[in-house]
C-alpha positions in Angstrom: 24.1 41.5 -5.0 20.7 41.8 -3.9 19.4 40.7 -7.3 21.5 37.6 -6.8 20.5 37.1 -3.4 16.7 37.4 -4.4 17.2 35.0 -7.4 18.9 32.2 -5.0 16.2 32.7 -2.4 13.6 32.3 -5.1 15.1 29.4 -6.6 15.4 27.6 -3.1 11.9 28.4 -2.3 10.5 27.0 -5.6 12.8 23.8 -5.2 11.6 23.2 -1.6 7.9 23.9 -2.6 8.2 21.0 -5.2 10.0 18.7 -2.8 7.4 19.1 -0.1 4.4 18.9 -2.5 5.8 15.4 -3.3 5.5 14.2 0.3 1.7 14.1 0.4 0.5 10.9 -1.2 -2.3 9.5 0.8 -5.4 11.6 1.4 -4.5 12.0 5.1 -0.6 12.0 4.9 1.2 14.8 6.5 1.5 17.8 4.3 5.4 17.8 5.1 7.5 14.8 6.4 11.3 15.1 6.8 11.4 11.1 6.6 11.1 9.2 3.5 7.8 7.1 2.9 10.1 4.0 3.2 11.4 5.0 6.7 8.0 5.8 7.9 6.9 2.3 7.0 9.8 0.6 8.4 9.4 -0.5 12.0 7.2 -2.6 14.5 3.6 -1.7 14.5 0.6 -2.8 16.7 -3.0 -2.9 15.0 -4.9 -0.3 17.0 -7.8 -0.2 14.6 -9.5 -2.8 12.2 -12.8 -2.6 10.2 -13.6 -5.5 8.1 -16.8 -6.4 5.9 -17.1 -9.4 3.6 -20.2 -10.2 1.6 -21.2 -12.8 -1.2 -24.6 -13.7 -2.6 -25.7 -15.3 0.8 -23.1 -14.5 3.4 -22.2 -11.3 5.2 -19.5 -10.9 7.9 -18.3 -7.7 9.7 -15.8 -7.2 12.3 -14.3 -4.1 14.2 -11.5 -4.0 16.6 -12.7 -2.2 20.1 -10.3 -2.1 23.0 -8.2 -5.2 22.1 -11.4 -7.3 21.2 -12.8 -8.1 17.7 -16.5 -7.6 17.6 -17.9 -9.4 14.6 -21.4 -10.4 13.1 -22.1 -13.1 10.5 -25.4 -13.6 8.7 -25.9 -16.4 6.4 -29.4 -17.2 4.9 -31.2 -15.2 7.6 -29.3 -16.8 10.6 -27.4 -14.0 12.5 -24.4 -15.0 14.8 -22.3 -12.3 16.6 -19.7 -12.2 19.3 -16.4 -10.9 20.6 -13.1 -12.4 20.7 -9.7 -11.3 21.9 -7.6 -9.9 19.1 -4.0 -8.6 18.8 -1.7 -8.3 15.7 1.8 -6.9 15.1 3.4 -6.0 11.9 7.1 -5.8 11.2 8.3 -4.1 8.1 12.0 -4.3 7.6 14.4 -2.2 5.6 15.3 -4.8 3.3 11.7 -5.3 2.0 10.7 -8.2 4.2 7.8 -8.4 6.5 6.0 -10.4 9.2 2.6 -10.3 10.8 1.7 -12.1 14.0 -2.0 -12.2 14.9 -3.8 -13.8 17.8 -7.6 -14.2 17.3 -9.2 -15.9 20.4 -7.2 -19.1 20.9 -5.9 -19.0 17.3 -2.4 -17.9 16.4 -1.4 -16.9 12.8 2.2 -16.1 11.3 2.6 -14.6 8.0 6.0 -13.7 6.3 6.7 -12.4 3.0 8.1 -9.2 1.2 6.7 -5.7 1.0 7.1 -3.2 -1.7 5.5 0.2 -2.7 3.3 0.2 -5.7 4.4 2.6 -8.5 1.9 5.2 -10.2 -1.2 3.5 -11.7 -3.8 5.6 -13.7 -6.4 2.9 -13.9 -6.6 2.7 -10.1 -6.0 6.4 -9.5 -3.0 5.6 -7.4 0.0 8.0 -7.1 3.5 6.6 -6.9 4.1 4.9 -3.6 0.6 5.4 -2.6 0.0 1.5 -2.3 1.8 -1.0 -0.5 2.0 -4.6 -1.8 2.4 -7.6 0.8 3.4 -10.7 -0.8 3.1 -13.7 1.4 5.8 -16.5 1.3 4.6 -18.4 4.2 1.6 -18.7 6.4 1.3 -20.7 9.7 -2.1 -20.9 11.4 -4.2 -23.1 13.7 -7.6 -22.7 12.0 -7.1 -20.7 8.7 -9.4 -18.1 10.1 -7.3 -15.0 9.4 -9.5 -12.1 8.2 -7.2 -11.6 5.2 -8.5 -11.4 1.7 -6.0 -12.3 -0.9 -5.3 -12.6 -4.5 -3.0 -15.4 -5.7 -0.5 -14.7 -8.4 2.3 -16.9 -9.7 1.6 -19.3 -7.0 2.1 -16.5 -4.3 -0.5 -14.6 -2.5 -0.4 -10.6 -2.5 -2.3 -7.9 -0.8 -2.5 -4.4 -2.1 -3.4 -1.7 0.4 -4.0 1.9 -0.5 -2.2 4.2 2.2 -4.8 6.5 3.3 -2.2 7.9 6.0 1.6 7.4 6.4 2.8 9.3 9.3 6.1 8.4 11.3 4.1 6.7 14.1 0.9 5.8 12.4 -0.2 3.9 9.1 -3.8 3.8 8.0 -4.3 1.6 5.0 -7.3 0.1 3.2 -8.1 -2.5 0.8 -11.3 -3.1 -1.2 -12.5 -5.5 -3.9 -15.7 -6.1 -5.6 -16.0 -9.0 -8.1 -17.8 -8.6 -11.3 -18.4 -12.5 -11.7 -18.2 -13.9 -8.3 -20.7 -11.4 -6.4 -18.0 -11.2 -3.6 -17.3 -7.8 -2.1 -14.9 -6.8 0.8 -13.3 -3.7 2.4 -10.8 -3.7 5.2 -9.3 -0.7 7.1 -6.2 -1.3 9.5 -4.7 1.3 11.7 -1.2 0.6 12.7 0.5 2.3 15.6 4.3 2.2 15.7 5.8 0.4 18.8 8.3 2.0 21.1 11.8 0.2 20.5 
């Protein structure tokens, strides 16, 4: 009886160990989560952190979100301009794979709608299964077109791929990087989202 009990307990321990090891994908993910990755992404979120840098051969633009204001600096051919504008952004990720983003930058309002999905394992990009989120835009409505969104166009649609650095029940930290080989464009964006109370 003791032997079978020990065998059952050992088997359960090993099984649970493998299940919990599979929970951590992003570098700052919780070690153990009882909610699936999809359940942690689903919901309404407010942007609480944003760091952005864009650079090409003659232009540099940086921005960071501090206390609801976007502080930016732009430099082109030695001319530097900086300022602060009010900024707010809300994300809604639905269970059915749809998403929407509503952003207000100064007096400009932007609305993006589309579909979201996890990216599978990708050895070239050193991504684990479900470590990245793909946002595919189906519509954009904006006043001036100044969105702070860097995009890649595929099949007539625009997709953004974000590596999930942290995916907790109430917080998401995701980043996006690009360094062009031929076009001399570099950008990096990190967004922190806080789940809103429902």
